[in-house]
C-alpha positions as CSV (number, residue, x, y, z in Angstrom):
1,X,-6.5,131.7,221.0
2,X,-3.3,131.0,219.2
3,X,-3.1,127.7,219.1
4,X,-6.4,128.0,217.1
5,X,-5.2,130.8,215.2
6,X,-2.4,128.5,213.9
7,X,-4.6,125.6,213.6
8,X,-6.2,128.1,210.8
9,X,-3.2,129.5,209.5
10,X,-2.1,125.7,208.8
11,X,-5.7,125.2,207.0
12,X,-5.4,128.2,204.4
13,X,-1.6,126.7,203.9
14,X,-3.1,123.1,203.6
15,X,-5.0,124.7,200.5
16,X,-2.7,127.8,199.5
17,X,-3.4,128.3,195.1
18,X,-0.7,127.2,193.2
19,X,-0.5,127.4,189.3
20,X,0.0,124.8,186.8
21,X,2.4,122.7,186.7
22,X,4.0,124.3,183.0
23,X,2.9,127.4,184.5
24,X,5.4,127.3,188.2
25,X,8.4,126.1,185.5
26,X,7.9,128.9,183.4
27,X,7.9,131.5,186.3
28,X,10.9,130.1,187.5
29,X,13.0,129.7,184.4
30,X,11.8,133.3,183.9
31,X,13.7,134.3,186.6
32,X,16.5,132.5,185.9
33,X,16.5,130.6,189.0
34,X,17.3,126.8,189.0
35,X,16.1,123.8,190.3
36,X,18.8,123.3,192.7
37,X,18.2,127.4,194.3
38,X,14.4,126.2,194.0
39,X,15.1,123.4,196.1
40,X,17.7,124.7,198.9
41,X,15.6,127.5,199.8
42,X,12.9,125.5,200.5
43,X,14.8,122.6,202.5
44,X,13.7,120.4,200.1
45,X,15.2,117.3,197.5
46,X,15.3,118.9,193.7
47,X,13.9,116.2,192.7
48,X,10.6,117.3,194.7
49,X,10.8,120.6,192.8
50,X,11.0,118.6,189.4
51,X,7.8,116.4,190.5
52,X,5.9,119.8,191.3
53,X,6.5,121.2,188.0
54,X,5.9,118.0,185.8
55,X,2.8,118.1,187.4
56,X,3.4,113.7,189.4
57,X,3.7,115.2,192.9
58,X,1.7,118.3,194.9
59,X,3.5,120.4,198.0
60,X,2.5,119.6,201.4
61,X,2.7,122.2,204.3
62,X,4.7,123.9,205.2
63,X,6.7,124.0,202.2
64,X,3.3,124.3,199.9
65,X,2.9,127.7,201.2
66,X,6.3,128.9,200.4
67,X,6.1,127.7,197.4
68,X,3.1,129.5,196.8
69,X,4.5,132.8,198.1
70,X,7.7,132.1,195.5
71,X,5.5,131.5,192.4
72,X,3.1,134.3,193.4
73,X,5.7,136.8,193.6
74,X,7.4,135.7,190.4
75,X,3.7,136.0,188.5
76,X,3.6,139.9,189.4
77,X,7.6,140.2,187.8
78,X,6.6,138.2,184.9
79,X,2.9,137.8,184.4
80,X,1.4,135.5,181.6
81,X,1.9,136.9,177.6
82,X,0.2,134.7,175.7
83,X,0.8,136.5,172.8
84,X,4.8,135.6,173.2
85,X,5.7,132.4,171.0
86,X,9.1,132.9,172.8
87,X,7.8,132.7,176.2
88,X,5.2,129.2,175.1
89,X,8.5,128.0,174.1
90,X,10.6,128.2,177.2
91,X,7.7,126.6,179.3
92,X,8.6,123.4,177.3
93,X,12.5,123.5,177.1
94,X,13.3,120.2,178.9
95,X,14.5,120.6,182.5
96,X,18.1,121.0,181.5
97,X,17.3,124.1,180.6
98,X,17.3,126.1,183.7
99,X,19.8,128.5,183.5
100,X,20.5,132.2,184.8
101,X,20.9,134.7,182.3
102,X,23.7,137.1,183.4
103,X,23.7,140.7,184.5
104,X,24.9,142.9,182.1
105,X,27.5,144.3,183.8
106,X,28.7,140.6,183.9
107,X,28.9,141.0,180.0
108,X,30.0,144.2,179.9
109,X,33.8,142.5,180.8
110,X,34.6,141.8,177.6
111,X,36.7,143.9,175.9
112,X,35.6,144.8,172.3
113,X,32.3,145.4,170.6
114,X,30.0,142.5,171.3
115,X,26.9,142.4,169.0
116,X,23.3,141.6,169.8
117,X,23.4,137.9,168.9
118,X,26.0,137.1,171.0
119,X,24.8,138.7,173.8
120,X,21.4,136.7,173.2
121,X,23.7,133.7,173.1
122,X,25.4,133.9,176.4
123,X,22.1,134.7,177.8
124,X,20.9,131.6,176.6
125,X,23.7,128.8,177.2
126,X,25.2,131.0,181.0
127,X,25.8,128.0,183.6
128,X,23.4,128.1,186.7
129,X,26.8,128.0,188.8
130,X,27.8,131.2,187.2
131,X,25.5,133.7,188.4
132,X,26.7,137.5,188.4
133,X,27.5,137.2,192.1
134,X,29.7,134.1,192.0
135,X,31.3,134.0,188.7
136,X,35.1,134.2,189.1
137,X,37.0,136.9,188.3
138,X,39.2,135.9,184.9
139,X,43.0,136.2,185.0
140,X,42.8,138.9,182.3
141,X,39.8,140.6,180.6
142,X,37.5,138.1,178.5
143,X,38.4,138.1,175.1
144,X,36.1,139.7,172.8
145,X,33.2,137.5,172.0
146,X,32.0,137.4,168.3
147,X,28.8,135.2,167.0
148,X,29.3,132.7,165.1
149,X,27.9,133.4,161.5
150,X,27.7,129.8,160.9
151,X,25.3,129.0,163.5
152,X,22.7,132.4,163.2
153,X,19.8,130.5,162.1
154,X,20.3,127.3,164.0
155,X,18.0,126.8,166.9
156,X,18.9,128.3,170.5
157,X,21.1,126.0,171.9
158,X,20.0,124.3,175.1
159,X,21.7,125.4,178.6
160,X,23.7,122.8,180.3
161,X,22.2,121.2,182.7
162,X,22.5,121.7,186.8
163,X,25.5,120.4,188.7
164,X,28.2,120.9,185.7
165,X,30.2,124.4,187.0
166,X,32.2,125.6,184.2
167,X,34.9,127.1,185.5
168,X,34.3,127.9,189.7
169,X,38.2,128.0,189.9
170,X,39.8,131.5,188.7
171,X,42.4,129.7,186.6
172,X,39.6,128.0,184.8
173,X,37.0,130.5,184.4
174,X,36.3,129.4,181.2
175,X,35.9,125.8,181.9
176,X,37.4,122.5,181.1
177,X,37.1,122.5,177.2
178,X,36.1,124.7,174.1
179,X,35.3,123.8,170.8
180,X,37.2,125.8,167.7
181,X,35.3,126.9,164.6
182,X,35.6,129.7,161.9
183,X,32.7,131.0,160.7
184,X,31.5,132.3,157.4
185,X,33.5,135.3,157.5
186,X,36.3,134.0,158.4
187,X,36.9,134.3,162.4
188,X,38.0,131.6,164.7
189,X,36.1,131.4,167.3
190,X,36.1,129.4,170.7
191,X,32.9,128.1,172.1
192,X,33.1,127.1,175.7
193,X,31.1,125.5,177.9
194,X,29.8,128.5,179.9
195,X,28.1,129.7,177.0
196,X,30.8,132.3,176.1
197,X,32.5,133.0,172.8
198,X,35.8,134.0,172.6
199,X,37.9,135.3,169.6
200,X,41.2,132.9,169.0
201,X,43.9,135.3,167.8
202,X,46.1,132.1,166.9
203,X,47.5,132.0,163.0
204,X,48.7,128.6,163.9
205,X,48.8,125.4,165.9
206,X,51.6,126.3,168.1
207,X,49.8,129.6,169.1
208,X,46.8,127.9,169.6
209,X,48.6,125.6,172.2
210,X,50.3,129.0,173.4
211,X,47.0,131.2,173.2
212,X,45.1,128.5,175.5
213,X,47.3,128.1,178.2
214,X,47.8,131.4,178.8
215,X,44.5,133.3,178.0
216,X,41.7,131.1,177.7
217,X,41.8,129.9,181.4
218,X,40.4,126.4,180.3
219,X,41.4,123.5,182.3
220,X,39.8,121.3,185.6
221,X,40.6,121.4,188.8
222,X,42.3,118.1,190.1
223,X,40.1,115.5,191.5
224,X,41.9,114.4,194.3
225,X,44.3,115.9,197.2
226,X,47.4,114.3,195.4
227,X,46.1,114.3,191.7
228,X,46.9,117.2,188.8
229,X,44.6,119.8,187.7
230,X,43.0,118.2,184.1
231,X,44.7,120.0,181.2
232,X,42.8,121.8,178.9
233,X,41.2,120.2,176.1
234,X,40.5,122.0,172.6
235,X,38.2,120.1,169.8
236,X,39.2,121.1,166.2
237,X,35.9,121.6,163.9
238,X,36.4,120.9,160.4
239,X,36.7,124.4,159.5
240,X,39.3,125.0,162.3
241,X,41.2,122.3,160.9
242,X,41.6,123.6,157.8
243,X,42.5,127.1,159.1
244,X,45.6,125.5,161.2
245,X,46.6,123.1,157.9
246,X,45.3,120.1,159.0
247,X,43.3,117.6,156.8
248,X,39.9,117.2,157.2
249,X,40.2,113.8,157.3
250,X,42.7,111.0,157.6
251,X,43.7,109.3,154.7
252,X,43.8,105.7,154.5
253,X,47.3,105.0,155.4
254,X,46.9,107.9,158.2
255,X,43.5,105.8,159.7
256,X,45.2,102.6,159.6
257,X,48.4,104.2,161.7
258,X,46.3,106.0,163.9
259,X,48.0,109.5,163.2
260,X,49.7,111.8,160.8
261,X,52.8,111.1,159.7
262,X,55.9,112.7,161.3
263,X,56.7,114.6,158.2
264,X,53.3,116.6,158.3
265,X,54.0,120.1,158.2
266,X,52.1,121.0,161.0
267,X,53.9,118.6,163.2
268,X,57.5,120.0,162.2
269,X,55.5,123.4,163.4
270,X,55.1,122.2,166.6
271,X,58.4,120.9,167.0
272,X,60.3,124.2,165.6
273,X,58.1,125.8,168.9
274,X,60.1,123.6,171.3
275,X,56.8,121.1,171.7
276,X,56.2,117.5,171.9
277,X,53.6,114.9,170.5
278,X,53.4,111.7,173.4
279,X,54.3,108.3,171.9
280,X,50.8,107.8,170.1
281,X,51.4,110.7,168.2
282,X,49.1,113.0,166.4
283,X,45.8,111.7,165.9
284,X,42.5,111.7,166.6
285,X,43.6,112.6,170.3
286,X,46.5,114.3,170.2
287,X,48.5,115.4,173.6
288,X,51.2,118.5,173.0
289,X,53.2,119.5,175.9
290,X,56.8,120.6,177.2
291,X,58.2,118.9,179.5
292,X,56.9,120.4,183.5
293,X,58.8,122.5,185.3
294,X,58.7,121.5,189.1
295,X,55.0,121.0,189.5
296,X,54.1,123.6,186.8
297,X,52.2,121.2,183.3
298,X,52.4,123.1,180.3
299,X,50.0,120.2,177.8
300,X,47.1,120.7,175.8
301,X,44.6,118.0,174.5
302,X,43.3,117.7,171.1
303,X,40.4,116.0,170.4
304,X,39.3,115.8,166.6
305,X,35.9,114.6,165.6
306,X,36.2,114.3,161.7
307,X,39.2,111.9,162.9
308,X,36.4,109.8,164.5
309,X,37.8,111.2,168.1
310,X,34.2,110.5,169.1
311,X,33.5,107.2,168.3
312,X,30.0,106.8,167.5
313,X,29.3,103.4,169.7
314,X,30.2,106.1,172.8
315,X,29.0,109.1,171.5
316,X,26.4,108.5,169.0
317,X,26.3,111.8,166.7
318,X,28.4,114.1,168.7
319,X,30.9,114.7,166.4
320,X,28.1,116.3,163.9
321,X,27.0,118.8,166.0
322,X,27.5,122.4,166.3
323,X,30.3,123.7,167.3
324,X,28.2,125.2,170.7
325,X,26.1,121.9,171.2
326,X,29.2,119.5,171.2
327,X,30.6,122.3,174.0
328,X,27.5,121.7,175.9
329,X,27.4,118.2,175.5
330,X,31.7,117.4,176.0
331,X,31.0,119.7,178.9
332,X,28.5,117.9,180.4
333,X,30.2,114.9,180.4
334,X,33.9,116.6,181.9
335,X,32.1,118.2,185.0
336,X,30.4,114.8,185.8
337,X,33.0,112.3,184.6
338,X,36.3,114.5,184.1
339,X,37.5,115.6,180.8
340,X,37.6,112.9,178.1
341,X,41.4,112.3,177.8
342,X,40.8,109.6,174.7
343,X,38.1,107.0,174.1
344,X,35.5,107.0,176.8
345,X,37.3,103.8,177.9
346,X,40.9,105.7,178.2
347,X,38.9,108.7,179.7
348,X,37.6,105.7,182.0
349,X,41.2,104.6,183.5
350,X,42.5,107.9,183.6
351,X,39.8,108.6,185.9
352,X,40.1,105.9,188.0
353,X,44.2,107.4,188.3
354,X,43.1,110.6,189.2
355,X,40.9,109.5,191.6
356,X,43.5,107.5,193.3
357,X,47.0,108.9,192.1
358,X,49.6,106.6,192.2
359,X,52.1,109.1,194.4
360,X,51.9,111.4,196.7
361,X,53.7,114.3,198.1
362,X,55.9,112.9,201.0
363,X,56.2,115.0,204.5
364,X,59.1,117.0,204.3
365,X,62.5,115.7,205.1
366,X,65.9,117.0,206.8
367,X,66.4,119.4,204.3
368,X,62.5,120.8,204.2
369,X,62.3,118.7,200.5
370,X,59.0,117.0,199.7
371,X,59.3,114.1,197.8
372,X,57.3,111.5,195.6
373,X,56.4,108.6,197.6
374,X,53.7,106.2,197.0
375,X,50.1,107.1,197.6
376,X,48.4,104.4,200.6
377,X,45.0,103.0,199.0
378,X,46.3,103.4,194.9
379,X,47.1,100.6,192.2
380,X,51.2,102.4,192.2
381,X,52.9,103.4,189.6
382,X,54.5,100.1,188.4
383,X,52.9,97.6,186.4
384,X,52.9,93.9,188.6
385,X,52.3,90.1,187.0
386,X,49.6,88.7,187.5
387,X,49.3,84.7,188.9
388,X,49.8,82.9,185.8
389,X,46.5,81.4,185.9
390,X,45.2,84.8,185.7
391,X,47.4,86.0,182.9
392,X,45.9,86.0,179.6
393,X,46.9,83.6,176.8
394,X,49.8,84.8,175.1
395,X,51.3,86.2,178.3
396,X,55.2,85.6,178.8
397,X,54.5,83.8,182.5
398,X,53.2,81.4,179.9
399,X,55.9,81.5,177.1
400,X,56.7,77.5,178.2
401,X,53.5,76.5,177.6
402,X,53.1,74.2,174.0
403,X,52.3,76.2,171.3
404,X,49.0,75.1,170.8
405,X,48.5,74.3,173.9
406,X,44.4,75.1,174.9
407,X,44.2,75.7,178.9
408,X,41.9,74.1,180.9
409,X,39.2,75.6,183.7
410,X,41.6,73.8,185.9
411,X,44.9,75.8,184.2
412,X,43.1,79.3,183.6
413,X,40.9,81.6,185.7
414,X,38.3,82.3,183.4
415,X,35.7,84.4,184.7
416,X,32.8,85.9,182.0
417,X,28.9,87.4,182.0
418,X,26.6,84.4,181.4
419,X,25.5,83.4,177.9
420,X,22.8,81.0,179.0
421,X,19.7,79.5,177.5
422,X,18.0,76.6,177.5
423,X,14.3,75.2,175.9
424,X,10.7,76.5,176.7
425,X,9.2,74.2,179.4
426,X,5.3,73.1,178.5
427,X,4.0,75.2,181.2
428,X,5.8,78.9,179.8
429,X,5.2,77.6,176.0
430,X,1.7,78.4,177.0
431,X,2.5,81.9,178.2
432,X,1.8,84.6,175.9
433,X,5.3,86.8,176.0
434,X,8.7,86.8,176.6
435,X,10.1,89.7,178.9
436,X,13.4,90.9,179.4
437,X,14.7,92.6,182.1
438,X,18.2,94.5,181.7
439,X,20.6,95.5,185.0
440,X,21.2,99.6,184.8
441,X,25.8,99.7,184.5
442,X,25.6,96.6,185.8
443,X,29.2,95.7,185.7
444,X,30.0,99.2,187.4
445,X,27.0,98.1,190.4
446,X,29.7,94.9,190.6
447,X,32.8,96.9,191.0
448,X,30.9,98.5,194.2
449,X,32.4,97.7,197.7
450,X,34.8,95.2,196.0
451,X,37.3,94.9,197.8
452,X,40.9,94.0,195.3
453,X,44.3,93.4,195.4
454,X,46.8,96.2,195.5
455,X,49.6,94.8,195.0
456,X,51.3,91.4,193.3
457,X,50.0,87.6,194.2
458,X,51.3,85.3,196.7
459,X,51.1,81.4,196.3
460,X,49.7,79.5,199.0
461,X,49.2,75.6,198.8
462,X,45.8,74.1,200.7
463,X,44.7,77.2,201.8
464,X,41.9,77.7,204.2
465,X,39.1,80.0,202.2
466,X,39.0,83.7,203.3
467,X,35.9,85.7,201.5
468,X,38.3,88.8,202.8
469,X,41.2,87.9,200.4
470,X,40.6,89.2,196.7
471,X,42.4,86.3,194.5
472,X,42.1,83.1,192.5
473,X,41.2,79.5,194.1
474,X,41.4,76.3,192.5
475,X,38.6,74.6,194.1
476,X,36.1,71.7,193.1
477,X,32.6,73.7,193.1
478,X,30.8,70.8,191.2
479,X,29.0,69.3,194.1
480,X,26.7,72.5,194.8
481,X,23.2,71.8,193.5
482,X,21.2,74.7,192.9
483,X,18.3,72.3,193.3
484,X,18.6,73.0,197.5
485,X,20.5,76.0,198.2
486,X,20.6,78.7,201.3
487,X,18.6,82.0,200.8
488,X,19.6,83.8,204.5
489,X,19.2,81.3,207.6
490,X,16.7,79.3,205.0
491,X,16.7,76.5,202.8
492,X,15.2,76.4,199.8
493,X,14.1,74.0,197.5
494,X,14.0,74.6,193.9
495,X,14.3,73.1,190.2
496,X,17.7,73.5,189.7
497,X,17.5,72.1,185.9
498,X,15.7,75.2,184.9
499,X,19.0,77.2,186.7
500,X,22.1,78.0,185.2
501,X,25.3,77.6,187.1
502,X,26.5,80.8,188.7
503,X,30.3,79.3,188.0
504,X,30.8,78.8,184.6
505,X,29.6,81.6,181.9
506,X,28.5,78.7,180.3
507,X,25.8,78.0,182.6
508,X,26.9,74.6,182.9
509,X,27.4,73.1,186.1
510,X,31.5,72.4,186.4
511,X,33.1,69.2,186.2
512,X,35.9,69.6,188.3
513,X,38.1,71.8,189.7
514,X,38.7,75.2,188.4
515,X,40.1,78.4,189.5
516,X,37.6,81.3,190.2
517,X,37.6,84.4,192.1
518,X,36.7,85.0,195.2
519,X,33.4,86.9,195.2
520,X,32.9,83.0,193.1
521,X,33.6,80.9,195.8
522,X,32.1,82.8,198.8
523,X,28.7,82.7,196.7
524,X,29.3,78.6,197.2
525,X,29.6,79.4,200.6
526,X,26.8,81.7,200.7
527,X,24.9,78.9,199.2
528,X,25.7,76.5,202.5
529,X,28.4,74.4,200.6
530,X,31.7,73.3,202.1
531,X,34.6,74.5,199.8
532,X,38.3,73.1,200.1
533,X,40.5,74.9,197.9
534,X,43.7,73.0,196.5
535,X,45.6,75.9,196.0
536,X,45.3,79.7,195.6
537,X,47.4,83.1,195.0
538,X,45.6,85.6,197.1
539,X,46.9,89.5,197.5
540,X,47.4,90.2,201.2
541,X,47.4,94.3,200.3
542,X,44.1,95.0,199.7
543,X,41.5,98.2,199.9
544,X,38.4,99.5,198.0
545,X,40.0,101.0,195.2
546,X,36.7,101.3,192.9
547,X,34.8,103.1,195.3
548,X,35.3,106.7,194.4
549,X,35.3,105.4,190.7
550,X,32.2,103.4,190.8
551,X,30.6,106.9,193.4
552,X,32.0,109.4,190.3
553,X,29.8,107.3,187.5
554,X,27.1,106.5,189.4
555,X,26.0,110.0,190.3
556,X,26.8,111.5,186.8
557,X,24.5,109.0,185.6
558,X,21.6,110.1,188.0
559,X,22.0,113.5,187.6
560,X,22.3,113.3,184.3
561,X,19.2,111.0,184.0
562,X,17.2,113.0,186.5
563,X,18.0,116.1,184.0
564,X,15.9,114.1,181.5
565,X,13.4,113.6,183.7
566,X,13.9,109.9,185.1
567,X,14.8,110.7,188.7
568,X,15.4,107.8,191.2
569,X,12.3,109.0,193.0
570,X,10.7,107.5,190.6
571,X,7.4,105.1,191.5
572,X,8.4,101.6,188.9
573,X,5.1,102.4,187.0
574,X,6.4,106.4,186.7
575,X,9.6,105.0,185.7
576,X,8.5,102.7,183.5
577,X,6.7,105.0,182.0
578,X,9.2,107.8,181.3
579,X,12.2,106.2,180.5
580,X,11.0,104.6,177.0
581,X,11.0,108.1,175.7
582,X,13.8,109.9,177.9
583,X,15.9,110.9,175.0
584,X,13.2,112.9,173.2
585,X,13.7,115.2,176.5
586,X,16.7,116.3,175.2
587,X,18.3,114.0,172.4
588,X,22.1,115.5,172.3
589,X,22.0,115.2,175.9
590,X,21.3,111.5,176.2
591,X,23.9,111.4,174.4
592,X,26.0,111.7,177.5
593,X,24.4,108.9,179.3
594,X,25.5,106.6,176.7
595,X,28.9,108.0,176.9
596,X,28.8,107.6,180.7
597,X,27.8,103.7,180.4
598,X,30.3,103.2,177.8
599,X,32.9,104.8,180.3
600,X,32.2,102.1,182.7
601,X,32.3,99.5,180.5
602,X,35.1,99.9,178.5
603,X,37.5,101.0,181.8
604,X,36.5,97.4,183.4
605,X,37.7,95.8,179.2
606,X,41.2,98.1,179.8
607,X,41.7,96.4,182.8
608,X,42.5,93.5,180.8
609,X,43.6,94.8,177.9
610,X,44.9,92.5,174.5
611,X,47.3,93.5,172.4
612,X,46.3,95.4,169.4
613,X,47.8,95.9,165.9
614,X,51.2,96.2,167.4
615,X,52.8,93.6,165.4
616,X,52.9,91.2,168.8
617,X,53.9,87.9,168.6
618,X,52.3,85.1,171.0
619,X,54.8,84.9,174.7
620,X,56.0,88.9,174.4
621,X,54.6,91.4,176.1
622,X,52.6,94.0,174.8
623,X,51.6,97.7,175.0
624,X,48.8,97.6,177.9
625,X,50.8,95.6,180.1
626,X,53.4,98.5,180.8
627,X,50.4,100.3,183.0
628,X,49.9,99.8,186.3
629,X,46.3,99.9,185.7
630,X,46.7,96.6,183.8
631,X,44.7,94.7,186.1
632,X,43.4,91.5,185.0
633,X,42.6,90.1,188.2
634,X,40.8,93.0,189.2
635,X,38.3,92.1,186.0
636,X,37.7,88.9,187.2
637,X,36.8,89.9,190.3
638,X,34.3,92.8,189.0
639,X,32.8,90.5,186.4
640,X,32.4,87.3,189.2
641,X,30.6,89.6,191.5
642,X,28.4,90.6,188.9
643,X,27.2,87.5,187.7
644,X,26.6,86.5,191.7
645,X,24.8,89.4,192.1
646,X,22.4,88.8,189.0
647,X,22.3,84.7,189.7
648,X,21.6,86.1,193.7
649,X,18.4,87.8,192.4
650,X,17.2,84.7,190.4
651,X,17.4,82.7,192.8
652,X,15.3,84.9,195.6
653,X,12.6,85.5,192.7
654,X,12.3,81.9,191.8
655,X,12.0,80.4,195.3
656,X,9.5,83.4,196.0
657,X,7.4,83.2,192.3
658,X,8.8,79.5,191.0
659,X,9.5,81.7,188.1
660,X,13.2,80.5,186.2
661,X,15.0,82.5,183.5
662,X,14.6,81.3,180.1
663,X,17.6,83.5,178.6
664,X,20.4,85.1,180.1
665,X,23.1,87.4,178.4
666,X,25.5,89.2,180.2
667,X,23.0,91.7,181.9
668,X,19.9,90.7,180.5
669,X,17.4,88.2,181.8
670,X,14.3,86.5,180.2
671,X,11.7,85.5,181.3
672,X,8.4,83.6,179.9
673,X,4.9,85.3,181.5
674,X,1.3,86.0,180.5
675,X,2.1,90.0,180.6
676,X,3.4,92.5,178.6
677,X,6.2,94.1,181.0
678,X,8.1,94.4,184.1
679,X,5.4,95.0,186.4
680,X,3.7,91.9,185.0
681,X,5.9,89.2,186.9
682,X,8.0,91.3,189.1
683,X,6.8,90.7,193.0
684,X,6.1,94.5,193.9
685,X,3.5,94.8,197.5
686,X,2.6,98.0,198.1
687,X,4.8,99.3,196.0
688,X,7.7,97.6,197.8
689,X,10.2,95.1,195.6
690,X,11.1,91.2,196.7
691,X,13.7,91.4,199.0
692,X,17.0,91.0,197.8
693,X,15.2,90.4,194.2
694,X,14.9,92.2,191.3
695,X,14.1,96.3,192.0
696,X,12.8,98.5,189.1
697,X,14.3,101.9,188.7
698,X,17.1,104.2,187.7
699,X,20.0,103.3,190.2
700,X,22.8,101.4,188.9
701,X,21.9,97.5,190.0
702,X,18.0,98.3,189.3
703,X,16.2,96.8,186.6
704,X,14.9,98.3,183.7
705,X,12.5,97.0,180.8
706,X,14.7,95.4,177.9
707,X,11.9,94.4,175.4
708,X,9.2,92.0,174.7
709,X,8.5,89.7,172.3
710,X,6.3,86.9,171.8
711,X,6.4,83.2,172.9
712,X,5.5,82.4,169.7
713,X,8.2,84.7,168.1
714,X,10.9,82.6,170.4
715,X,9.7,79.4,169.4
716,X,9.7,80.2,165.7
717,X,12.9,82.0,165.7
718,X,14.6,79.0,167.6
719,X,12.9,76.4,165.0
720,X,14.0,78.8,161.6
721,X,17.6,78.1,162.8
722,X,17.4,75.0,164.3
723,X,18.9,75.9,167.8
724,X,16.5,74.8,171.1
725,X,19.1,76.6,173.4
726,X,19.3,79.7,170.9
727,X,19.7,83.1,173.1
728,X,16.8,84.9,173.0
729,X,18.2,87.5,175.0
730,X,20.2,89.0,172.7
731,X,17.8,89.7,170.2
732,X,14.3,90.2,172.6
733,X,15.0,94.0,172.6
734,X,14.1,94.6,168.5
735,X,13.1,90.7,167.5
736,X,15.4,91.2,164.7
737,X,17.5,88.3,164.3
738,X,19.8,88.0,161.2
739,X,22.3,84.7,160.1
740,X,25.4,87.0,161.6
741,X,24.0,87.1,164.8
742,X,23.6,83.6,164.9
743,X,27.1,83.3,164.3
744,X,26.3,81.6,160.7
């Protein structure tokens, strides 16, 4: 009989009544519960609960009964109030606003009076991880919070997304950064990541630095064992600049120099207070420090948006956001990537170093003292010279070359992304549309699992190719015929005339020996062809140094996209439907997605940074070469692997569908098809993609819809510019082509 009752109970549970999806979300947010908390209680994924609230999926037993019970209890506490417009607004707030309000006891710890407006602001903006029972105790009483008169009439600021803890370490109770502003009443306020607003008593910039280090409890815990804690970041608004004697904007001369002149009064104030500036001086990203005393650091980073610290190419309109919203956006980036240290490219390089610090503390010696030693698996702290073939033009290793000598592929490693196009075939001209697909975080994905050299290169004559050895190989790959290639264990017959060569950035077949990075040569072997290197520069000390960097950026990207409603568990149809409008969910949070992508792209560029505005002459070293992270060989390997990854998918797609790309530009591929989107030509069967082919989704390495234009548009553009091989992938997104785009 008990089994019969259990079956009856299960049947009832399978139909447990649930409120509509919007009501589910209202009840959760009304009680201050985050998606993470609900998913943990029900032992399901966070994205699963998000799907229940969006109506895309419905819970099934045994979770359904428990979920229904939760919502029923919440409905008793928070009955629907149709007359409350504020509550109606809450039900439409994107998922990033899943933030519990702090208990009154937690708010009462401030010293001094707190206005109702400030309390309301704190309630709206408190981080999920800072619930009253788990919030860290500050090392001193929290400073008095005031509402900013300049923001009283602004819309309520959204709270930070889940998985963005602000100050879980008591030393950094107020998070990694603060935006300092001055309200209309003249109060200097610091807007912190968790929604806390602090009074700033400092009357001068040196005093502000002291207050930041002694009282503000700002900073970020180290990202790895041997690493160092992140220095606090202070963002100065235009009003704060005026208060502390700094110009709201730089003059033309100061912009050209990238800094204030050495004689500026604020720089003199800092010097009198024994504060120092780094070699880049007082610019948009200024670092103010005192020499370290043992392991204790005294350093504050400044960010000045009105001096173009937040480049619009990476941060969009973030520099013009209100202080509270700017603190939220930078805080999300800081918690998921790291506290910004400069441009996104600079921050990405700093992230690479922070995850694999060059040194660590040794074991105690005979006297009990520890010393600094090399941290295994890192790139070390000293720069190393590239191989001559890896060195960019103008490098000191090439100083003996004639001044106007143009290096050939047999002299120079030239691994770049594909920029290739071809005329349409007669059959393709009869198709209706050109559809572009774009690879998500393509170059970051190319770094995942890549084995790189950690030390100096070794020259080898007539080597036997080893795909496990990173380096550069002089080898002739002109014999590789794409008309017949090996895909896995089978040989495939293809139309090689419709395919780009994977061995040159132009897609043209190589004409003889050339230098290639290891991934490129390994691909020739994978396609079924023998290789016989003439010589090589290889590195025997190796490691997967980029994995942690990739994983951090991948997680940051996926978590932020999930907060915007684009999760990794969406079907291809749902992904394509929501991705085009994800920015509307939270336009400011979408800026973080752009910054993460630019961090990945910029880091790879920094690995082979060229001289910029430093009076450099060919044959002389430039500033970037002094970094251990200046590694053109690693950049070449990442780009080679990314290009090969794409080419492999192109071949598999062609072998299965007989569809060939008509244009490729970096991480975008264009096909001529009858449909209007990726699902009209990518071979999905029962929801599953072609093994080893293109996959639609949000994860790095998967593809999204880049754009669609008509075939008539493409032929018309090529005819207009009299360029039958104009790369249409460059214009597929918007369809707009200008003379400047065409290089005229």
